[in-house]
N, C-alpha and C positions, 0 to 999 in steps of 0.2 A: 235709939240714937239715930239722928238724921245723917244721911250720907253727905260727903263733902260737896260744897257748892260747885256747880258747873260754871265755866267761863269766869273764873276769878280775874281781877285786874292783872295784867302782865301776860296772860296766856294768849295764844294765837286765836284769832277770830273763829267762832264756830262756823262750820260749813253746813249750809242748808240750801235747798233749791226753792225758789219763789216764782210766782207768776205775778209780774208787774206790768201793767198796761198791755195785757194780752201776750206778753213774751216771757219765756222761761229764762231765769237768770239765777245766779248764785251769789252768796255773800261775798265771794271773791271779786265778782264783777261790780258789785255795788259800791266798792270803795274807789273813790276818784282821787287822783294825785293831789296832795296838799289839803284834803278835806277829811273831816271826821264823818263817821256814819253812826247815826242813832237809830236803833231798832226798838220800838216801844211795843208793849202788849196792846191788845185790842182796845183797852180802856185807858191807854197811856197818853191821853190828850195833854196832860200837864207837861209831859216831856216834849211833845211837839211844840207847845207854846214856849217852853223854856228855850228850845233850840232856835225858834223864830226870833226870840228877843236877844239871843246871845250875840255880842258884838266882837268878842275876842277871836273867834275862829269861824271858819266856814263849816257848816254842819248840814249834811244831807240827812233829813229825818223822815222815817217811814213808820206807820203804824201797821203792824202785822195783824191781818184779819180785817183791816179796813182799806188801807192803801194797796196791800198786796196779800196774796195767799201763800201759805207755806206748805210744802209737800209732807211735812212731818210736824210733830207737836213742838213748835218753836219754844213755847213757854217752858216745857219740860227740858228741852235741850239746853236752855240757858239758865234754868232754875230761877225764873222770875215769875211774878204774878201777872195778872191781866193789866195791872197799872204800872208794872215795872218796865225796865229798859236796860239795854246794854249800849255803851258808847264805845266805838272802835276808833282807835287812833289812825292817822293816815298811813302808818307803817303796818297796819293790819293786826295790831294787838289790842286787847281789851283795855280800855282806860277806866271803865266804870261798869259794874253790874249792880243794878238796883232792883230789889225785890218788889218795891212799890214806889209810889210817886211822892212820898213824903219829902218836902223841901227840894223839889226837883230843880228849881233855879239855882239854889246854892250848891247843890251836889254836882250839877253839870258844870258850873263855873269852877269849882274846886278840882274836878277831874281834868278839865282843859288846862287849868293852871299847872297842875302836876305834870301833865303830859309835855307842856312847853317848858317847864322848869322856871327858873327865875327870870327868864327873858321878858315876861309880861309885866 
């Protein structure tokens, strides 16, 4: 039997240390006021593209292993594959944990809509 998923929607963002643009930073510092944070696996380019096309919300998107390095096994921490991602709401809670990039655009939009509720 597989253990429970890490980082399910609604939980607090996972903590990890990263090296981004030569500086050490944490997931706590990556979240900017009013913006979502998308952390995709090394081959999660579909998530990056979906975030770039997204018009409903401001999303800071990074690919772990390409844009930044992690001090620990980020994929195992979040229980996602190399094409998966997590989306963190502006309040620091997980909005989406995706094991892979299947329907990345639709899943990202649904997660943002759910986070904002009926206001959209």
